[in-house]
N, C-alpha and C positions, 0 to 999 in steps of 0.2 A: 504493500500500500504506500502510495506516495505521501511523503511528509509535507504537511501544509506549512508554508512560509508565513511567519507572523510579521506584519509590517512594523510593529513596534520594535521587535528584535533587530530587524534590518536597519531601522533608523538609529538604534543604539549603537550597532556595530559601525555604521558610517560616521556617527558623531565621535565615537572614541578614536576611530582611525584618523579622522581629520584633526582632532585635538592632538594626537600623538605626532602627526606630521608637522603641525604648527609649532610644537615645542621642540622637535628635533631638527627641523630644517635649518634654523640659524646656526646650529652647531655643525651641521654637515656642510654648510657652505664653505667653511674654512678649509675643507679637504682639497677641492679643486684649486683654491687660491694658493695652496702651498706648492703647486706645480707650475705656476705662471712664470713666464719669462720676463715679465715687467719688473721694474725695480721697486715697485710699491704694490699695495693691495689692489687687485683688479678682478672684477667678476662681471661677466664670464672671463676666465683666465685667457691670457694672450700667449699662445704657444705652449710648449711642454718642456719642463726641465727638472732635474734633480739637484740643481745648484743650491737651493736653499737647505736641503737636507745635508748636502756636503758641507755647506757653511756652518750648519749646526754642530757637526762633529769635528770641524777643524778650528772653530773659534773657541779659544780657551775659556772665555766667560760662559759660553753656553754649556759646553760639556762638563766644566767644573761644577756648574749649578746642577746639572743632571745627576752627577755622581754624588754630590752633597745631598740631594733629595733622596736618592736611593739609600745611601748610608743611614741617614736619619730615619727614614721610613722603616728600614729593617730593624734598627735598634728599638724604635717605638713599638713595632709589632711584637718583638720578643718580650719587652717589659709589660706591654698591655695584656698579652695573653696570660702571662704568669699572674699578674696582679688581678686582672679581670676575672680569670677562672676561679681564683681563690675567693674573691669577693662574691661571685655568683653562688658558690657552694655555701658561703656564710649566710647570704640572704635567703636562699631557698631552704636550707636545712637548719639554720640557726634559730634559736628561740631566745630572744633577748629584748629588753625594752628599747624602744626607739628604732626598731628595725625599719619601719616605714620611713622615718626621718632619714635614716642612713641611706636607704635606697634613693630617696629624693635628692639627697646631697650628691650621690654618685652620678645621677642623671642630670644634674644642674647644668653642666657645660653644653648639653643639647638644647636647653631651654633659654638660657641667658643669651642675649645678642652677642655675637662673636666680637664685635667692636668693644663692648664692655669688658669681655674676657681679656682681649688684647691689652687694653689700657691697664687693667688690674695686674696682669702678668708683667707688663713693662715696668710699672711702679715697684713691684716686688723685686724684680731682677736688678733694678738700680741699687737697691740696698744689699742684695746678695752678690752683686758684681759678677753675674753670669750672663748678662745680656750680650748677644752676639757670639755665643759659644755653642759648641755641639751639645754640651750638657743642657744648656738652657732650651735649645730647640727640642731635645728629646723629652724633657720634663713637661714643656708646654704642650707638645703634640700628644704625649701620653695622656694628659688630663682630658684632652678632647676625644681620644680614641677609646679609653677604658669603657665609657658607657655602652658602646656598640658591642664590645666583647661581653660585658655583663648581661646585656639583653639576650644575645644569641646563646650563650652558654647556659643562662638560667632557663631558657626554654627547653634545652636538651636535658638538663638535670631534672626538671619537673616531669618529663614525659617517659623516662626509661624506668623499667621495672626494678625496684630496689630489692626484690626477693632474690635476684641473682647475686647481689652482694652478700646477703645473709647466707645463701647457699655456699658461696665461696668461703665465708668465715667459718661456717660449720665444718667445712672440709679441712680447716687448719690454716688457711691463707691469712697472712698478716695484712695490716692496713695498706702498706705500700704495694704489696702484691695484688690486692683486690683492686686498687686504683689502676695499676698498670695493665692488668690482664682482663678486668671486667668493666670498670667504670669508664676509663678513658676511651676504649674502643667504641663504647656506646654513645659517648658525647662528642666523639671526634668531629662529626660534621658541624656541630655548633661551634667547636673551638676553631676549626679551620675557617668557617664563615666569619667568625669574629676577628680572626687574624687578617683575613683579606680586607674586611671593612676598616680595621685599624691601619693597615698599610695604605689604603686609598685615602683615608682621612688625613694622614700625615703627608702623603705625597702631593695632595691637591691643596693643602692649607696655604692660604695666602695672607689673610687679614692679620692673624696673630704673628705670622712670620715677618710681616712688614714692620711690626713694632719692635721685634727683637733681632733683626738682621744686623749684620756688620759687613764691611768690605771683604773680610776673610771667610765668612760663612753666609752664603746666600743660596737659597733654594731656587729650584727652577721656576715655580710660580712667581717668586719675587723678581727674578731676572726677566720674566715675561712682562710683568707690570712695569719694570723700569724701562724695558725696550719700547713699550707703548708711549711712555712719557717723553722719550728722547727722539725717536725716529719711527717711521713706518717702514718696516723691513719684513718681507715675506718669510724670513727665517722664523719670525714669530708664528706665522701660520703653519710652518712645518713642525714647530715644537707643539703647537696646539693639536695638530693632527695626531702626532704620536701619543700625546696624553689621552686624547679621546679614544683612540684605538686600544691603548693599554688599559685604561680604567674600565672601559666597556667590557673588555675581555674578562677582567677580574670580577666585575659585577655579575656577568653571566655565569662565570664559574661558581661564584657564591650562591646564586640562585639554584644552580644545578645541584650543588652539594646539599643545600637545604632541602630540596625536593627529594633527593636520594635518601637523605637521613630520615625524612618523614615517612617515606615508603618502607624503609627498613624497620622503623619502629612499629 
């Protein structure tokens, strides 16, 4: 029997599709602009060249900023996963007064405007004398990334069967062995998802990074912002294209892992 097409459903699909195109199109425009032969931004692009990608990897300012962002993002991911996973277990399984307040405090960086966070961090770093250092970037970005780890890991901790842990304990396994062989494999999708979100948060962060940058430590988003204020160079479009492709791939990988983890549970 032929299935009847509902006009309302078709209208909803069309509306959602057009909305998605409207939101994504401005971002995708930068991709063809990164291949233009013109010395400035031009759309539609004039000619085709890889010159601006070559310039990105041969200009010391650009590739130094890229490696600085990657180094900081990796360190932030490691610290955020360790601290965020421990915090998630404490919030889900712990029984103590003020647990709701503690959870709200951990999630505060996702609620407070990032400009306010940047000003507060800058004022604090001036007293601590770590503004413009790798340590300062790692601490600031970790504060922004931990909430994403806590949310994803907490969801995994809440949904897996704790009877498996009790069974392992009854068989003589110690706490560390239980965590390593039972608990962690079950919550791994949430941990990996949180790690990817933490990496993306650090790698894409620009507002807070603008407050705590220095000539010696400058991330790629800050370099891109500085390039816009000084000159209109298609190298910026090449850098933007690589970030769009890279972060989109990580987000899709995160969604895949979350879906796979849900199916496994």
